C-alpha positions, 0 to 999 in steps of 0.5 A: 683655127691657127695658133702660134704655140711658142713665144716669149715675152719680157717675162723670159730673160732673153726676150724684149717683147711685150704681150700687148706689142705682139697683139698690136703687131698681129693686127697691124700686119693682119697676120692670119693667126687667131692667138698665141701661147707664151712659153716662158723659159724655166718658169710658169707665169701665174700672175699675168692676166691677159684677158683684157688684151684678149678682149681688146684685140680679139685674140686667144692668149694662152700661158705655157712654159719651156723647161730644160731637160736632158733631151733638150728643151720642152714646151709644157701646156696645161700647167697647174699647181700640181704640176708646179709642185711635181718638179722644179721648172727652174732646173736645167737638167730635168730628166725628160722621162720625168717631165713627160710622166709628171706633166701627163699625170697632172693633166697636161702635155709635154712637147719637145721643141726645136728638136733639130737644134744643137744641144737644146734639141731632141734629135741628137740625144735620141740618136745617141741614147734612144727615144723616151717613152711617152713622147707623142708630139714634137715641134716640127716647125720652129721660127727660129730654126736654121739650116736643116733643123726643121727638116731634122725635126720632121724626119724624127716625127716620121721615124717615131710617129710623133704628131707635129706642131709649129711655133715661132719661138719669137723673142722680138715682136716682129717674129711672131706668126712665122710658124704656127699650128692649124687646128681642125676644131676651135680652141678657146682655153688651155684645157681645150688646147691640151685635149686637142694636142693629145688627140690629134686633128692639127698640123704645123704650118707657116701662116705667112 
């Protein structure tokens, strides 16, 4: 099963993409992905119900978040009420160690994204201050990365033994499906996604 694990809808302040338009684009272009995750910036969208779109387009649509930490941006999967109460998703200076610990305690998983990107990626911070305990997975393929940024992410994963995922980081409809994650087993819910990310059996890839 192939899932694009990093995308943004109009719920994010810098995105113009509507979720239904993502679905339409995937089907129109016959993209080889089975679903995608919406990781809205500095928030968790608890209101939107995408089940009708899932049924109409035959796609899995999962909800996550992208928070901002002292080590760069981090994708958070498995968000629940306990997690929302544990730290302020809207802050731009969250300690990565706190996010990793609290997300795990609440049953989710935290995944630093676009690590090779300047300022908002993990690589430079690790080189300056060392690694953070508890990080197990990072985004090694990001559709919005430039130059050697994805290469740097891959080198970081190799150096520290991190598992790697892929996501498009789409903010406009035509960018979805650029990078994704191939899972050896089917994923049908956010709980199954979290479990798979925790235990392995996946790899980052470029579907197209």
